[in-house]
N, C-alpha and C positions, 0 to 999 in steps of 0.2 A: 880794369880795375879788379884786384885781387879782390873775390868774392868774400862777404865778411862770414867769419863763421857762425855756424847756427847754433843756436839755443835749442837745445833738445829735452821735451820735456821726456817723463817714462819712455822705455823700451815697449813697443805693445806686451811683452811678457809679463811687462810690470803692472800692468793697465788690468784690474778684475772686470770681467763681463757683469753685465747687469741685463736682467729682461730689458728694462726702459734703454738701453742702447741700443740702435740698432747695428752697430759695425765700429771699429776703429778705423779711424781716419789719419791723414796726414794731409798739408800742406806746404808746396811745392813752391819756393820762389825762382825767379828766372837766374838767380845770380848762384844758386846751389843752396841755401838756407833751406832745413826742413824742420817743420815742428809736426811732432805729433800730440794726438788725442783721438776722441773719441764723437764720433757721429751722431747728432741725435737731430730731430724735427726729421728732415728727409736724407734716409741715406743714399745720396748719389752725387755725380761728380760736379762740378762750380769753377767757374774759371771768371777772372776779373783782375781788375786793378785793385792793388790793397791801400786802403787808407785806413787811419783811425781816427775815433772820436774820442775827446775828452767828457761825454756829457755822462752822467750819473744817474739820469732817469731818461724817461721818454722815448720808452723802447719803439713802442709802435708808432710813434710820428717819425721815428729814425727810417726803419724799413721801408714805409710807404712812401716816403718824401722821393720825390720823382728826380730831384738831385743828387741822388746817390745811382741812379741808371748805371749799371757795368761794375760796379767797384762790388768788393770785396770789404765790409766792414771788420774792422779789429775795435773791440770795446777795452779803452785801459781801465774803465771801472771795474775789480775783479769779480765783481757780481751781477748779474742780468735776470731779468723776469720775476723779480721779486713780488711784485704786483700785479692782478689782473687788468687786460685794456681794455676800455670801453671801444666799441667800433666807432662809436663817433668822434674818437680823439685822434682817427687813422686821417694822415692827410691825402691819400686819394685810395679810388678801389684795388691798387694793387700793391704788391710787395715789390720792392723794385731794386733792393740790394741781391746779390747774386750769393751772397753767405755769408754767414754772422760768425766770427771768431771770439770766442768768450774765454776766459778762465774759471768760472762755474757759472752752469745755469740752472736757476731755482724753479722747482713745480713750485707755485703757489697754492694756496688751499682752493676747493673747489667756492665756487661764486659767479656773480653777474660777470660777464664779460669775455675773455678769451686768454689764454696765457701766451707769453711769448714764443714757446713752443708751437703751441696748436696753430697759430696764427701762422707760423712759418710752414708747420707740416702742410696747412690747406693750402700752400702756395709753392711745395713743392722745393724749399728753400733748405739746403743743411745750415746747420749749427755745428761747429768744430769746437767741443769744450775738452779742458784741459790744457790750454795753451797759455803759458806765461805771458799775458798777451803786454805786462810793459817790456820784458825785454824784446818781444817784435816790434813794440811801438820805438823800443831805443835804435835797434836795426836800420827800421825807415826812416830815423832821423839822422842817422849817421851815413845815408844815402843808399841804402839798399834798393836794386832794383825791384820795381811795385807789380810787374805780371805777375798772377797766382794762380795755381790751381789745387781744389781740395779733391780731394781722391778715397776711396776706401782704401784702405793700409790691411793687405793679405800677409805679410810680413814677408815676402818676395823680396830678395835685395834689387831685382829689376824694377820693381814698383817705385820705388824712390828716384832713381834714374832716368825712368820714361816720364813721372810726373813732372821733373826739373824739366826737361827738354820740352813738353806739354808747355808747361809756362813760358817758356821763351818763343813758343811759336803762335801765343794768340796774339789777336789784334790789339793795337796798340790803343789805349784810350782815347787819344786824341784823333785819330784816324774813324771813328764810329761817328755817326750822326743818331746821339742819343735825343735829342729834342723831338726827331720824328716819331721815336717810338712811343715817348709818354706825355705828348702833346694832344690836346681835341683835334681831331679832323674836322669838326663842324662847329660853327658858331652855337652858342647858344645864351640864355641870359638867367640872371639872378635876381633874384627881389630882393629890396632893402628889408632889413629886421627891426628896425628904427625908423623915427620919422621921415617922410623922402625929404633929400638934401639935394639931389642932382643924379648927373648919370655918369659913370664911367666906362669905357672901353678898356677890356683889358685884353694885351696881345699876349698867348699861353704858351712859353717857351718850357712847359713844367710845374704850372702854378700848384701852391699848395692850398689845400679847403681853409686853412687856418688865415691867409690872405684873404680869400673871398670874404669871410666870416667876419674879418675886421673890417674890411670897407661896407659890408652890407649894415654891420653893427653900428656903422655912423652913417648911415641913411642914404647910402649909394645903391641905387639899381645898375647891374653892372651887365654888360656885353661882352660876352669872352669870345676870340674871335682865336682861329687856329696860326701856327706859326709863320706860315708860309702866306699870310693873308697881305697885299701888297698894300702901299699907302692910300691908293685911289680906294679900298675897299675898306681900310680904318676909318678914313675921312666921310665915308658915305653915312655912318653912323653918329647921331649928335652925341656930343658929351662935351661934360664939363673937366673932367680929368682923363688922359691918357696914361694906363699903368704899364708899364714893361717890366713882363712878371721874371722871377727866377726860374733858373733851370739847370739842365744838366748839360757837359761836354765844353769843348774846348770854342770859345765864341770866334775865336781867328777864321774858322772854317766856315763861317754864315755869312758868305758873301752877300747873299739876297738881301737878309735881314739886314745886315749892315746898312746897305742904300736903303730900304725901306726907313729905319730909323734915321738915318741922315735928312731924306724927306720930312718926315715927323718932326723934327729937331728944327726945321726951317719953318714949318709951318707955326709952330708954336712962338717963335720970335717974331712972326707976322701977324699975330693976333688967336692963331689956333689954340687947341685945347692946351694948356700947360702939362708937362713931362714929369711924370715919379718914374725911377728905374729902379729895380730893385735885385741886386746880385746879376744873374746873367743880364738883365735889362742895364745895368749899371753899365756893366763892360760893353754891350754893344754902343752906348751913347758914348762911351769913349773913343772904341773903336771907328764911331760916325764922323770924329774931329781929325781921323788921322794920326789918334795916339795908337801907341802899341800895346798890346797884354802879354803875358808869357807866364808859363804855369808855376807855382810855388815848388820850392824845394821840398817842401813839406807845407801840405794843404791845411787851412784850417778848418777843423769839423768840429764842433761842441757849442757852451752857453757859457763859456768863462773867458773870452777876451775884451778885454777894454779898450773900449773906442773913445777918442779923443775929438770934443767939438772944437775947432781951432778957433771961433770967432769968442764964443762964452766961457769957453775952457771947462766944460761939463765931464764928465769922464761916465759914462753908460757901460753898462756890463751886456756885450750882443751875443745873440745866439748867430754862430756862422757856420755855412757848408759851402766851399767854395775851394778848387784847388788851381787859379786862376787869380793875377793880379791885374789891376790896371797900372801901369807902369807913371813915374815921374816924366810926364812929356811935355816937351815944348808945344806941341801941336793944343795940350788943354787950354792953356792961357792964351794962343793965337786963337780959337776958338771964342773966348770970354768965358771960361770955365776958372774956376778956384777951386781948390782940394778943400773941401768941407769938414771931413773928418780923416783921423788917422788911427790906424791900431797901434796898441801902446806896448804891443811884444815886439813887433818887426819892423814898426811904421810906415808900411804899405798903406797906399791910398786905400780909405775906406767909404769916401764919398766925395760928391762934386754938386756944384752950384752955378749956374750961370749967371753972369752979373745982371740978366735981365729980371732974374726970379722966377722965371717961366719953367725951366727945367730944373729938375733936383735929382740926385739918384743916392744910393748907399748901398754899400758891399753885402753889410750884414742883414739880418732878417728883423724886421723892426716890430713884426706881429710875433718873435718868439716862437712857440711849439715846436720843437720843445728849447726851453730856455729862458731867460730872465725877459720881461716885457717892458725894460727900460726903455728902448727907441720905440715904442708905440706913437712917442709925439711926434714922430718923423711923419706918418699918417695924418696927423692932425693940422703938421705945418703945411704939408703938400695941400690938403684940402681948401686952406685958409687961399692957396694960389689959385683954387679951381673953384667949387660950388660955392656960391654966397652963403 
């Protein structure tokens, strides 16, 4: 397919230098499109899979969400960083985005917390500012290839061509084991913050702190296990509820985990702990039935997707962060599942429930953070199937 024409922001000579800007920079996409801007935070190269989010706030949560591992994140909202970020809002101990692309990066007034630029500078992650991100998003929606690099722009004619070539040479997002890079490698426990209600075992594929907080606030003591835990490892820990966490990457490459989830699902149907799968956990449950998943043409990232609950007709606005969908596959019905939720934007599967009621899953993030908390009741419904 012929490369899409590039939307070019002003050439380097038209961009005024400032002491706060480390250098000029450019974003090059594997299809040949180039976007120029100014490098801030860390003036260093970056590479990754280009995705966009429609979130208008929640910068700290976005850049520290493990599900963004391996990705260069484009913010469609024209202004970012206009408030200081409390470190307690961060979703993990690390910044996981490879880079951030924005139209305007604001420096907020001094005060408690950290600015978005400071947070990224600490992590050595660049921001490319001055890009028309809505034009770039339109390119992505029209099918532009998504591997991209960000490099300092020295104005040389060869820099652009070299950057485009470099974008086409990076490893594809689907081929990388992102879960191993972001999930825990050891067991740990999290105490409940409300009156004791029971115990949960959570398999960590890239869990967010906000999900742990949502569970402990509901009175659950949590044992967190690494993603390579076997079914026997998981069953060795007493649990009233088993949670399969969100996380990054393509679930179809996770054959060992799919096998483990299949065993856990069978155990749940035989009277073992009921299961709640979220995002990647939802996808693994579907794959464990023999159903298929596929990468979306345009991923779902942001807090404004309307989700329909099929039985009640209730519509919630859900927080989303995924590149992969569960297909409408006959294997789901054959295994006893029905589709419980659908995305009203494109009709994709957003939730499953087993006819036994012992296994439920959702594609969206019921804990929000960032985004609406309409879906929090999913956690309460799951707890009704688990702890008394």
